[in-house]
Every structure is written in structure tokens, then in C-alpha cells.
N, C-alpha and C positions, 0 to 999 in steps of 0.2 A: 399611246405615251405622249406623243407631240402633237399639240392642239394644229387647228387651222391658223388663215390668216389672221391675226390680230390677236391671235392668244397668247398668251401667257406660258412659257416652255417651262412645267415645275421643276425640269433637271435644270433648269438656267446655274441658282444658286451654286451647286454641286459643279457646274462648269466651271463657273470661276475661279474657285477656290482650289482644282485636283493640282493645277502645278504647283502651286505654294504649299499644299498641305503637307507634305514630308517636312519642309525646313518649319512650318507651323508647329510640328510637332516634335522636334528633333531634342528639345532641350526646357521644356515647358515649365514653367512657373506659373502658379494659383488656377484659377477657375479659367475653363473648363478642364485643361488637359493635364493638368498636374499628376505626375507619376507614371504617364502616359505608358513609357517602356515598362515598367514595373507592372501594370493591369495588363497587358496584352503577352508576358511573360506568365501571369499569373493564370491566365486563361489555356495557355500549352502544358502547364502542369493541372490543371483541373481535367482538362482533358484527357489529360494517360494516351495521348495520342502515341501510337508504334507507327512503323515503317509500314506502309501497303495498305492501310485504314483509309478510306475513302472518307473525303473530309466537304461540306458543303459551307460557304462562307457566305450568310447574308449579308449583304452592304458591303460587298470585300472591298471597297473603295480602291487605296491604292496600295495595296496588297500588303500592308504590314504584318497582320497577324495571319494570313496565309503562307507569307513568305516563311514564318517559322515555322510550319506546318510541314510545309513543301522541305524545307533541308532538312527536316527526320525522315523523310522518304515517304509522305503519306501523300495520296492521287488528291489532288483538289478539284474541287467545281466552286467556280465564287459566279454571283449574281449582282448586279448594282444596276441603280436607277441614270447614274452619269456613264454615256459614252468617253468624258474626258479622264474621268477614275479610274476607267479600265484601261485605257489608254498608258497609266501611268502605270499599274500593277503587270501588264502584261510583262517587260522586263525581267520582272521579278522573279516569274512562274512558267519557267519555260515548262512544255508539256500540260500546263492546267487546264479547263474548260471555262471556260472566261464568257459569260453574257448580260448584255443590258436587257435587266426586269425588273415591274415596280414587286419590291420584295410581297407588299399585300395585295397585290393580282395574281392572277393564272402564270404559272408558272414556264417556261419552254420545256420542249418535251425532252430533253437532252436532261434536264436535273427531275425528269419524272420518274424518280426511283427509290430508292432507302441507303442511309447512309449511317457510316458508325458513330461518324460525330456532325454535330451541327453548330456552328458559331457565329457570331456574332461579334464587330466591337466598333460601337461610339456610332449606333445606324439607330435601333429600333427608341430611341428618346423622342423620333419623328413621330410616334403615336401614342395614342393617348392608352388609357390602360386596360380599357377593353377590347381595344385593337391589338394590344401585346398580347393580351390573355387568348382572344382568338386563333390569332395568328401563332404563337409556342402550341395552340391545343391543335392545331391543323400541322402543324409538323411534326409534331411527335406521335400522329395519328398517320398523317401518309409518307413522309420520308425519313422516317429514323428508327434503325433496326432494334427489334426487341430488347436487347442490351445495350441500347444506344442512351447518347447523352446529349443534352440542349448546354451550350458554354457561352454566358454570354456577357463583355463587357461594356460598361455603359457610364456617364453619371449618374450617380447613385448614391442615396443617403439611407441609413440605418432606420428611419420610422420617415412619418409626414409631420412629423414638428421638426425633427433636425434639418428631413428640406426646406421647412419654411426658416428656420436659423437661417441656413446657410444662404437661401434666397436673400434676408435682411443682411448677411456679410457682406454679400459680393456686391448689390447692389444695383446701378445699370449694365454691370456685365451680361448679369440674367436675363434670358429671353423667355419671357411671357409668352410664346408660342408653342413652345417646346414642352414637354412631358417630361420631365425627370423621374425616375424610376424612386420609390419609397419600398423599402424590403417589406415592412408590415403589410402595407396593403395589396401589394404582388403576391403574397405568401397566401393572402386568405384568397386574389383572385384565381391562382394559380389551381389553388387546393380545390376550389370549387369544380375544376374541367380536369382531376385525375393525376395534378403533376405536383410533384415534390420541391422543392424550392432549397437550396444550400447554399449560404451566403459567406463572403469574405471582403470585408473591406479595404480597399488597398491602398487607397489614397482619399485623401480629405473631400477630394469629390467624387470619387470613382471606386465601384467594386466589379464583383465577378458572381456570378447567377450560373450555379452549377444544377439543370433540372434535370428530373426523369420522372419515368410513370412511378403513379405508387402500385 
């Protein structure tokens, strides 16, 4: 993950924001984190998590979603690209297995197992649609129990048209290097690889995907 001398560290933007992230999302208004806590609460509801369940958080960040599941008595594994994010998460998640890894790469041996639930929040918009599809297909096939479920919260819109309309409203705050979700194109892409999508729009800019095998 880390480059040699003179290379750019791709985790560096996340390292800079880690210590400020919780304050940033504490009472967010506007794009992109409006409704942040309601969105995470919806993930917990859609996951239907119970004590003793094994849960993997992809892009665990500072641990805000995983902490909700940990409080319910779930057994938590978390992976994240950023060591600084993981340091912020550790005090919130005693006993959890937290590992540095690139979500899109090969994962450490400690997570080479199947989970009752795989969750993610505000992480997968860094991947384009094809990469999202390929990642979710891999997770469903290799890391999810047969009756398991993937639940993803992220910046998302019901349609491609709605996403474009949001871009026009938001203006300069919109990041054209990111790949914010559109439910219509996502549903079609995941159906191609045998995954069914159920979606809830929670705030003006974010929603929750519940993804299962067909």
C-alpha cells in the first residue's frame, strides 16, 4: 500500500481527516453528510443484527457504524485503508479485530472467513460502478454466509437523473473524482452478477442498500 521514496501515499487524505472526522459528522447539514446518524441507524435496522453475529465493516473508518453493532453484542471485524482512522476506531471497539487493508485488494488472513453480515458506510463511493459491482460480487461469494446480507450506506440518489440534479444544486462542493451511487444503474449492474438490491433513501444525499443473493 505504501509507496517508495517520492511516491504519493494514497492513504494520506484519510490520514489528514481522521482526527477531525467525528466532529465533521456530529451535526452535519447539507452535502454530503446530512442525516449521517440517521443513515447509520438505518444500516443497523436493515442488518437486523443480533448479539453474537459476526460482522465485517469494510472501510470501518473511525468506527461509528461498527460501534452501534458492537453495542448490540455483535462480534466485529473491521478493515480500513488508513492507519489513522483505525487508531480513532480502536477505543470505541474493544475486542474487535481491526486491520489495515485496501478494500479493493486481497484481504488479510484474519478476515478470510464468512460473516453473518458485511456492512460499509461512506466508503464505496471511491469506486466506480464496475468496481463496486466486482467488489460486492466477491464479498457475497467469498465472505458472506449463505443467509447473509450486505448493507451499505453511502452518498446515493434514486436515479442517474436525480444524481445529476443534485450535482447541479450542490455546485462546487461536489467532487467529480468520486463515484456517487445511482440506484437504478446499481440495481441493474448487481442483477447481472446475481445480487438483489433493496434501497431506502434516508436523507437528501444518502441512502442504504440491502444486498442479498438472488
